[in-house]
C-alpha positions as CSV (number, residue, x, y, z in Angstrom):
1,M,-14.8,3.9,-25.3
2,L,-14.0,7.6,-25.3
3,Q,-10.3,7.1,-24.8
4,Q,-8.6,8.3,-28.0
5,T,-12.0,8.3,-29.8
6,Q,-14.3,11.1,-30.6
7,V,-17.7,11.4,-28.9
8,A,-19.6,11.4,-32.3
9,T,-18.0,8.0,-33.1
10,V,-18.7,6.5,-29.7
11,I,-22.4,7.3,-29.3
12,D,-23.8,4.5,-31.4
13,Y,-21.4,1.9,-30.0
14,Y,-22.2,2.9,-26.5
15,N,-26.0,2.6,-27.0
16,R,-25.6,-0.8,-28.6
17,W,-23.3,-1.9,-25.9
18,M,-25.6,-0.8,-23.1
19,K,-28.6,-2.4,-24.8
20,T,-26.8,-5.7,-25.0
21,W,-25.2,-5.6,-21.5
22,P,-27.1,-3.2,-19.2
23,T,-25.5,-4.5,-16.0
24,L,-22.0,-5.6,-14.9
25,D,-23.4,-9.1,-14.4
26,D,-24.5,-9.2,-18.1
27,L,-21.1,-8.0,-19.3
28,A,-19.3,-10.4,-17.0
29,S,-21.2,-13.4,-18.5
30,A,-20.5,-12.4,-22.1
31,S,-17.9,-14.2,-24.2
32,L,-14.8,-12.4,-25.5
33,E,-16.0,-13.0,-29.1
34,E,-19.3,-11.2,-28.3
35,V,-17.4,-8.3,-26.8
36,N,-15.0,-8.0,-29.8
37,E,-18.0,-8.1,-32.2
38,K,-19.7,-5.2,-30.4
39,W,-16.4,-3.3,-30.3
40,S,-15.6,-3.9,-33.9
41,G,-14.6,-0.7,-35.6
42,L,-13.6,1.2,-32.5
43,G,-10.0,0.0,-32.5
44,Y,-7.7,-0.6,-29.6
45,Y,-9.5,-3.8,-28.8
46,S,-7.7,-4.2,-25.5
47,R,-10.1,-1.6,-24.1
48,G,-13.1,-3.8,-24.7
49,R,-11.3,-6.8,-23.3
50,R,-10.3,-5.0,-20.2
51,L,-13.9,-3.7,-19.7
52,Q,-15.1,-7.3,-19.6
53,E,-12.2,-8.4,-17.3
54,G,-13.0,-5.5,-15.0
55,A,-16.7,-6.5,-14.9
56,K,-15.8,-10.1,-14.1
57,K,-13.5,-9.0,-11.3
58,V,-16.1,-6.7,-9.8
59,V,-18.8,-9.5,-9.9
60,T,-16.6,-12.3,-8.7
61,E,-14.3,-10.6,-6.2
62,F,-16.2,-7.5,-5.0
63,G,-19.8,-8.8,-4.9
64,G,-20.8,-6.6,-7.8
65,R,-19.8,-3.4,-6.1
66,M,-17.5,-1.1,-7.9
67,P,-14.5,0.4,-6.0
68,R,-15.4,4.1,-5.3
69,I,-12.1,5.7,-4.6
70,A,-9.6,6.7,-7.3
71,E,-6.7,4.9,-5.7
72,E,-8.6,1.6,-5.4
73,L,-10.0,1.9,-9.0
74,Q,-6.5,2.3,-10.4
75,K,-5.1,-0.4,-8.2
76,L,-7.8,-3.1,-8.5
77,L,-9.3,-2.8,-12.0
78,P,-7.4,-3.8,-15.2
79,G,-6.7,-1.0,-17.7
80,V,-7.8,1.7,-15.3
81,G,-5.1,4.4,-15.1
82,R,-4.8,7.6,-13.1
83,Y,-7.0,9.7,-15.3
84,T,-9.8,7.1,-15.7
85,A,-9.8,6.4,-12.0
86,G,-10.1,10.1,-11.2
87,A,-12.9,10.6,-13.7
88,I,-14.9,7.7,-12.4
89,A,-14.4,8.5,-8.8
90,S,-15.3,12.2,-9.1
91,I,-18.1,12.0,-11.7
92,S,-19.8,8.8,-10.5
93,Y,-19.0,8.8,-6.8
94,G,-18.3,12.4,-5.8
95,Q,-14.8,12.0,-4.7
96,A,-13.0,15.4,-4.5
97,T,-10.1,14.4,-6.8
98,G,-8.8,16.1,-9.9
99,V,-8.3,14.7,-13.4
100,V,-5.6,15.5,-15.9
101,D,-5.9,14.8,-19.6
102,G,-4.6,16.6,-22.6
103,N,-7.3,19.3,-22.5
104,V,-6.8,19.9,-18.8
105,I,-3.0,20.1,-19.2
106,R,-3.5,22.9,-21.7
107,V,-5.8,24.8,-19.5
108,L,-3.6,24.5,-16.4
109,C,-0.4,25.4,-18.3
110,R,-2.0,28.5,-19.7
111,L,-3.7,29.5,-16.5
112,R,-0.3,29.3,-14.6
113,C,1.8,30.2,-17.7
114,I,3.8,26.9,-17.4
115,G,6.1,26.4,-20.3
116,A,7.9,23.3,-18.9
117,N,7.6,20.0,-20.6
118,S,4.3,18.5,-19.3
119,G,5.4,15.1,-20.4
120,S,8.1,15.0,-17.8
121,P,7.2,13.1,-14.6
122,A,8.0,16.0,-12.3
123,V,5.8,18.5,-14.2
124,A,3.0,15.9,-14.6
125,D,3.0,15.4,-10.9
126,K,2.8,19.1,-10.3
127,L,-0.1,19.4,-12.7
128,W,-1.9,16.6,-10.8
129,D,-1.3,18.4,-7.5
130,L,-2.7,21.6,-9.0
131,A,-5.8,19.8,-10.4
132,N,-6.4,18.2,-7.0
133,H,-6.0,21.6,-5.3
134,L,-8.4,23.4,-7.6
135,V,-11.2,20.8,-7.8
136,D,-14.5,21.9,-6.3
137,P,-15.1,19.6,-3.3
138,E,-18.8,20.2,-3.5
139,R,-19.2,19.3,-7.2
140,P,-16.0,17.5,-8.2
141,G,-17.6,15.7,-11.2
142,D,-19.1,18.8,-12.6
143,F,-15.8,20.7,-12.1
144,N,-13.7,18.1,-13.8
145,Q,-16.1,17.8,-16.8
146,A,-16.1,21.6,-17.1
147,M,-12.3,21.7,-17.2
148,M,-12.2,19.1,-19.9
149,E,-14.9,20.8,-21.9
150,L,-13.2,24.2,-21.5
151,G,-10.0,22.7,-23.0
152,A,-11.9,21.0,-25.8
153,T,-14.1,23.8,-26.9
154,V,-12.6,27.2,-25.8
155,C,-8.9,26.8,-24.7
156,T,-8.1,24.9,-27.9
157,P,-4.5,24.2,-29.1
158,K,-4.9,26.7,-32.0
159,K,-7.0,29.9,-32.1
160,P,-8.4,29.7,-28.5
161,R,-11.5,31.7,-27.9
162,C,-10.0,33.8,-25.2
163,T,-12.7,36.5,-25.3
164,E,-15.3,33.8,-24.4
165,C,-13.2,32.2,-21.7
166,P,-14.7,32.5,-18.2
167,L,-11.1,32.3,-16.7
168,Q,-9.6,35.0,-18.9
169,S,-9.1,37.4,-15.9
170,Q,-7.2,34.6,-14.0
171,C,-5.1,33.5,-17.0
172,R,-1.4,34.4,-16.5
173,A,-0.5,33.4,-20.1
174,Y,-3.1,35.8,-21.4
175,E,-1.9,38.6,-19.1
176,K,1.7,37.9,-20.3
177,V,0.8,38.2,-23.9
178,E,-1.2,41.3,-23.4
179,A,1.7,42.9,-21.5
180,D,4.1,41.9,-24.3
181,L,1.9,43.4,-26.9
182,T,1.6,46.7,-24.9
183,S,5.4,46.8,-24.4
184,A,6.0,46.1,-28.1
185,A,3.6,48.9,-29.1
186,A,5.3,51.4,-26.7
187,N,8.8,50.5,-28.1
188,L,7.5,50.9,-31.6
189,T,6.1,54.4,-30.8
190,N,9.2,55.6,-29.0
191,R,11.7,54.5,-31.7
192,N,13.1,56.7,-34.4
193,L,12.3,54.5,-37.3
194,D,14.6,54.1,-40.3
195,P,14.1,51.5,-43.1
196,K,16.2,48.9,-41.4
197,S,14.6,49.2,-38.0
198,A,11.1,49.5,-39.4
199,A,11.4,46.0,-41.0
200,G,12.4,44.6,-37.6
201,D,9.5,46.3,-35.8
202,I,7.0,44.9,-38.3
203,E,8.3,41.4,-37.9
204,E,8.3,41.7,-34.1
205,C,4.7,43.0,-34.0
206,A,3.6,40.2,-36.4
207,F,5.2,37.6,-34.1
208,K,3.4,39.0,-31.0
209,L,0.1,39.1,-32.8
210,K,0.6,35.5,-33.6
211,L,1.2,34.8,-29.9
212,I,-2.0,36.4,-28.9
213,Q,-3.9,34.1,-31.3
214,F,-2.4,31.1,-29.5
215,C,-3.0,32.7,-26.1
216,C,0.5,31.8,-24.8
217,P,3.8,30.4,-25.8
218,R,3.6,26.9,-27.1
219,V,2.8,24.3,-24.4
220,P,4.7,22.1,-23.8
221,S,8.2,23.1,-24.8
222,D,11.5,21.6,-23.7
223,K,13.2,25.0,-24.4
224,N,10.8,27.1,-22.4
225,T,11.1,26.4,-18.7
226,G,8.2,28.6,-17.7
227,T,7.2,29.9,-14.3
228,A,6.2,28.4,-11.0
229,F,3.0,26.4,-10.2
230,K,1.9,28.8,-7.5
């Protein structure tokens, strides 16, 4: 339900859904018309249909037991992609696997100062490798939810709250912007300003101040190839 839908919108739908079908068996025995009725207003109706299809498959083919590994969830259940499989496996079953959604992409790209296009398959695979490497094996579900929450509430697309970020000291993008600001200030101090150069200095400083507000260069960007994933 939360895919492409805000939490505030989902809460009432979720509570009504769980009250009507508290178990997989209950959902598997429901009709598609009933499912669509309860889903009405959420949009993307294929999500509700696939939930019921998945419930039927778990009940009829797996004896009511959900697959517990991300790879199996993605392979065996309709509509379950890589992110959903990783979220279910780590949060519900404790598998030490990472998750990568839009919020996590932003956090990882800023932490490692990655400017390459995160939409490309090669970069996406590297981000998944990085998420799998970083995940806490003792508390993978908590770690993944924390990464998503960090991107949603602190490391936001615009005006990130860097001073409140627990990862500020490890953020390469933040370090780069700070270094650029220091360098710009030094250059400005050392120059013999004339009217023409002064205008350029003011423009440069304004640009770099804007960068610090955004924490790092725009991510993703086809023009900015960024640095390594190390």
